[in-house]
N, C-alpha and C positions, 0 to 999 in steps of 0.2 A: 423434564427437558421440553424447551420451545422446540416444535417442530420446524424444519426447514420452510415447508410451504408456508407456514404463519408467519414465519419471520420475513418472507418476501412478498406477502400480500399487501395489497394496496391499502386495506384498512389498518393493518397493523404499521405500515410505514407511515401513515399520516399522522398516528398517535405519537411515533418516535422521532419525527423529523426534526422537530424543535430542539431535542435535546442532542440529536447527533450533530446538527449545524453548530451548536454552542460547543460541544466536546470537539469537532474538527476544528473550530476556530481557535481554541485553546491550545490544542495539538499543533497548529501551523505557527502560532506565536512561540511557541516553545522550540519550534525547530528553526527559528529565526525568519520565518516568513511573515505572513500577514494576511488579513481578509479584505476583500474590496467590498467596503459597505454599500456599494451601490448594487452590485448584482450578487454578493454574499459568494461569489466564487473564491474556492480556496486557492492560494498562491501556492508555488512550489516550494519546497523546504530550501534553506540555504546552502551553498556549497562554495568553498574559496576557488574551486578551479574548473566547475563543471560549466560547459559552454553550450547551453540548450539549442542555440542557434545552429551550432556546428553539429549537433547529432540530426537536427531536422535536415541541413544540407547534405549530410552522409547518406541519410535516409533515400532521400530524392535522387541524390546521385547515383547510388546503387541500382536504383530502378530505372534511370535514364540511358545508364552507360555512356557511350561515345556518341550514341546515335540519336537517342531522343524516342519518343513514343512513334514508332514506325506505323502502328495500326492506326492511330489518331490521323496520323498525315495523310493516310491513305484513304481515311472513310469520312471524315468529319471537315467540313468547309472551314478555312481557317477563321473566316470571321462571324461564326455563327455563336448565336448567344442563346443560352439555356437556362432552366430552372431544375436544380437535382434536390430532392429531399431525402433527409436522413429517416430511414426506418429501423425501429427496434424489431428484432426478430424473436426475441425471447425477453422475459421478465427480469428485471435487474436494476441496478444502480447505474447510471450513467456517469462517466468520467473521460476527461480529455476534451472536452468541450474548449477550454481555453487553450489549449495545445494545438487544436485543430485550426482555431482561428489563427495561430502564429504561422501554421504551416500553409494556409491559404494566402496569408499576406505575403509570405516568401516566395510563393510561386507567381502572385499576381496581386498587387496592392488593390487592384480595381475589382476585385471580386466582392460581391456583397454578401454577407453571412448573417441569418438571422435565426435565434434558437427560440424554442418553446418551452424548453427546460433549460437548467443550468446544472453544472458539476455537483454531483451529490444527490440529485433527484432521482425518484422511482420512475422507470419506463416500463410498458407493459408491450407484450408482443402485439406487432401491428401498428403500434403508435408512431406518427409522423411527428417528430421533435425538433426538427431543424430544416433549414433549405440555405442553398448556396445560389447565387444568381450571378452570371457573368460569361465570359469566354468559354466555350465547350471544351476545347483543347484543354485549357489551363485546368478546368475542373476535373477532367478525366485523368490528367497528369497527376493531379494531387489526390486523387480519389484514394488509392489502395495506400499510399503512406498515411493518409488520414486516418484510415480505417484500422489499418495494423494498430496504430497508437491508441485510438479509442477502444477498440475491441479487447486490446489487453488492459488497459487502464480500466476499464468497466469491470472485466472479469475480476482483477484484484479489488477493485472497490466494491463489488457485490458480496464476495467473500467475507472482506472485513467487515461490512456492515453486519453480515449473519454472525461472524464470530465475536465484534465487539458488543452486540446486543445479548448474545448468550453467555458473554463473559462476564457481564457486570455483576457486582461492583468492581471486579479487577479490570484493568485496561489492558487492551491488546496490542501489542508490538509486531512489526514485522522484524526481519533480521538482516544481514548482508548477503543472504542468499537471493540475490537478483540478478536479472539478466545481464552479462557484461554489456558496458556501455550504456546501460537505461537506469543506472542506480536511482539518479534523482527522479527520474520518470515513474518507476515502480513505487518508490516511497512517497511521491506526490499523490498517487492512486490511493494508498493506504490512509492518508490524509483525508481524502474526497471520502472514503468509504466511512469514516469515523474513528478509525485506529490513532495511534500515536507513533511518532517515528521513533525507533532505536537509534543508536549511534549511526552517522551518516557513512562514517569510515572508519580507518585507522588512526586518524587524526584528531578527532574530537572528543573522545572518551577513551579513557584506560578499562580494558576488559581483561582480567586476569583470567585465562583459561586452562584447561587441564595441561596442555604442552608448555605453557610458561612455568606452570607449577613445577612440573617434573624437570625443566631445565634448571629451574633456580633451586631446585633440593628441597622442596616443600612449600605448603601454601603460606606460611609465615614469612618465609624468605622472600618469596615473590611480592608480598604485600610491603615488606619493609624496603624491599629495593625500589619499589614504586614510589613511596612515599619520600625516599632520600632522593630520588631522580626528579621528581616534581618540584622539590624544594630548590634543588641545585639548579634547576632550569627556570624557576619562578613561572611556573605553569599551574593556572587554576582550572581544572577540569575535574568532572566526576571520575569515580573508581568504582568499578563493579568486580567483584571477585566469585568465579564459580565454585560451588561446593557440590560433591557427590555423595556425601555420606552426612549423617549427623554428627559424627566426630569432627568432621571438617567444618561443620557450622560452629559448633562449641570452640573449636581453635580460633576461627575467626572472631568470634563474639569475645572471646578472652582477649585477644590482641586489641580490638576495637575499645574495649572498656578500660584497658591499660596504657594506652598508647594515643598520642596525637596522629591521627591518620585521615587520608581522604576518602577511605571506603564509604560510600553512600548507599550502595545496593548489594545483595547477595544474591546470586542466582541459585536457585535449587534445580540442579539439572538432574533429569531421569529418576525424580522421587514420585512420579506418577506411574504406578506399576499396573500394566496391563493384564486382565485377567481373561481366562478362557472363554468366557460368555460374551465376550466383548466389551464389558464395562471396565472401569479403572479403579484401583485402589489408592486414595488420595490420603491414607493414614501417615505414612512418612512425611509427605508435604506439609499436613496439618501439624505434625510433631514440630517440624523445623521452623514454622511460622510461630508456634507458640514459643519455642526457645528465644527466638528472635524479638519478639514481643514489640514490635516497632520501633525497635532502636536504630534501624535502617530499613530502606525499601527492600522489598523482597520480588524475586521474578522467578516464575515457573517455566520451565523449558522441557522438551521431552515428551513425546505421545500426546501432543495436543491436535485434536480433529474438532469437525463441528460437532461431532457426537460427544466427544469429552470435556470441551471447554466449558460448559456451564457447570459441571461438577467441580473442575479446577477452580473457576472463579469464585466458588463458594468456600474454599479452604481458608480464605483469609489473605491471599498473596495480593502484592500491588499491581503487579504487572503478570502477563502471560505473553510469552513470545513465540511465533510461529512462523517458521520458513516457509511453510506451505502457502502461506499468503502471496508469495512472489514466485517461488521456484516451482510451484505444481498447479500454476493458474490455468483455469478453463476460460477461454477469450468468451465474452459475451457477443451475441451474434449480431452484428449492426450492417446495413448496407446503405449505400448512397445511390439512387435511382433517378434517372430523367424520366422515364416512363414510370410514374408512381403507380398508377392503376393496373398496368401490366403487373408490376412486381408485386403488388398485393394479391392479386389473382393467383398468381402462381404460389406465392406464400400460403395462400388458404388452402391451394390443392396439394402442399407437401407439409402442411400443419405447422407453417413457421410464420405465419401472420394471423 
């Protein structure tokens, strides 16, 4: 297994960066986004109703309330101009730079933002990787909202990078286990980290899970109903079906081989068995992959961690999905400081710079 420390080392990152950017670009295009060839920044995935500007406005409004920043108004001259620098306080993959620019633009279009890194780049503890210049009031008002988004997105991107590298040749996916209201932001961070997006929501892919199967009276009844519904509504979309046993895998394969169906992927759920010594047994998963034999895509789900994902990735599955990428994210520590030298001095004292 590749160690976590090696995966996050600058040397390892430099070797992997080109392939990760290529992988991220491919994932973004698949999700309906694109790549800015000038900056190679990964654009957010597409969503038919998501309003990113409204999400930013809500974040700013909940911070300002009905009064505004009373501390700023009391302590900082309104016309003061300053420069504030972004500091990485731990090693990781930075994400949210493009979103930060949108927030600063929304707060005050006259603010000037410059970056020494781009989304998806490695940053190390103590690195100054960007700066914003302009009205002090506006910078401080935007500060916490910018950092809240960047720290969360960078945490997601960092874990995604670790998981994506360890999972190879399988591709790492997130799930719908995202923070409410931040679905697009969380999934954007996964792309920046080199992962691939699973379905955005309930609308863009059919995913037949255990509750659908139980309610429909069996796995074949559920698949057949989906095929009939998509034909009736003239809908073109991928269909994935969850299986929990090898018998269910065989049932699905028999249906796929004998019927015209939209099923394009089989989820192999909880076929990774945890062992008492902390390792996992992937025998059942490998058996399922062998049964399927490339007829459809495969996705492993359940008991996926940074410690187990490499072994799962060697099983032959196409994809590995992990809810932990977004539901258990640890934020990457980043700060925005006007007095950078003092911030670094304090950081060194507390081992955070």
